[in-house]
C-alpha positions, 0 to 999 in steps of 0.5 A: 283853277286847279281841276281835278281828275276822275279818280281825285275827291274835290271840292269848289270854294268862291275865289277872292272876289267870290264871283267865280269857283276854284276847284281844290283836290281833298285826296287822290284816291289815297288819303293815308298815303298821303298823310304818311308822305307829310309825316314821314316823306314829302306832299306835294299839293297846289295851293293856287287857291290862296290869294296874292297880291303884289305891292310896289313902289318905295312906300309899299311897306310904309302903307301895309304896316299901318294896315296889320298887327306885324311890323312891314317896315323892318322887312330886309328883302328875302324874309317874311312874316305873318300878320293880322288886320283888323277891324277897328275894334281889334278883331280879325278881319284877315290873316296874312302872310307877307314875303319881302323881294328886292322891290315888290311885296307880296301878301298872301291869304287863305281864300275865306280870308281873302275877300276881306284883304283886298277890300282892306286893301282897296280901301286904304291902299292908294294905287297911285302911291303903292301899285298893287296887283292882284296875280293870284290868276296869273301864278301858281303856288306849289306846297311841298310839305314834310321831312324829305321837302327840302330834298324834293324841293332842293332837286327840282330847283338846283339848289342844295337841301341845306339852302333851302333849310338855312332860311329863316321862317317865312324867308324866300329865295329864287331858283330857275325852273325849266326856264321859269323863274320860282320864288320859294318861301320857307313856311310853318303852315304844316306844322312839319317843315314845308315850303311854298313855290310861286312861279308863272302859271305857264311854269307850274307843270314843270315844275311840279313834275321836277319835285314829284320826279324827286320823291314828293307824293302829290295830295291834297287838302284834307291831308294839309287839314290833319296836319294843320289841325295837330299842329294847333295852327287856325285858318281863318273862317273856321277857327277864327274870324271877325269876332276873335281878337288876335291874342284868342287865337295865339297869335303872340306864340305865332310871333304875329303881333308887334308892340313896338311898331307904329300905329295900325288899325285896331291896335288899341286893343290888342296893346291893352290886353298885352299891357293891362289883361288877358282874353277870356278864352283862348283856341286849343286843340282838342281829343275826342273820344269816339269816332263821331267829328262834331261840327264847327260850333258844338257847344262845350261843356264842364262837368257842370253843365256850364258853357266854356266853349265850342269847337271849330275844325275837326279832323280823324287823324291816322296817328292821334284819332279824332281830334279837332281845334277848339275856343276854349276859356281860359281858365279850363286847363289843359287835360280837363275833360269836357262834353261837346254837344251838337244839334241835328242839322240837315246833314247830321243828327244830334250827338255828343262825344267826350273831349281833352283839352290839349295844350297848343305845340308851335314851332314843331309837329304836335305831341301825342299830349 
């Protein structure tokens, strides 16, 4: 569990099994400073609330590759990928990052997707053939994001920044910090340069201190959420869920689908869309007018009052102003103007705001377009 100090703004979320709570730091008292770090320096955040399951045995790749949209079987040690686990009808149960080590595979999911992925693992992975263990409670995940992240991580881990920047996306290497082994993976989650570092729980504090000493600014989830929305990267349970087809969430552009691998659950729907058709809606970025952020699910309508989608994540960006992600009909082109409307709720008044549709940007920080 990540404990928040008296000066931190925090909230709790259920763990992967839903039986206990984890505390997530939202910010450490100066969100503007944390956002500036992720844009121009290095921000360090505790991401131990994510779920990590390790798989061993010679058939681990074979068993897992049949459960997700991407080709785990072809992964070489030190490489990784992004993928989705689907229902038989091709809807996303969980999005998963998979990292291949010399003797095992590590899967990593966000807190909302963790229970769905764990259910799939329990149902379809035979532990006698591919032994697995949930390491969420015994390991920690430290995220470092921003253009100076490789320098801060490298200084703490005794590696040259160039070594880390030479890693392919989702590629990993190992180092030692304070006597503890640290796995360092290069990740694109925030749309800026970034790394996740996994180590044993006892080794967490020394590693954190070394990265901070190298210039990283401690922060929380809020700055990361702003950066994630700016970059258009979806979060399961907010922007996508088990009603979403992978192509609707731009998983082709995210490199999360293989069309040459063997069979997997939900493949028929994904392949049919790819080879014969298209989806009718797509996740898009939205620029909002005014200072009121719409709630998730606010109705999007065009100039004729026709419903064309709904809003998902919404944040106030210090750089871009109020922005959101939304699921929008495919015929609505970038640059189109829509109206977002929502009803009153327990914690909000009814409202509306004008929005402009913006194409997503992958592989680099979101543009101001």
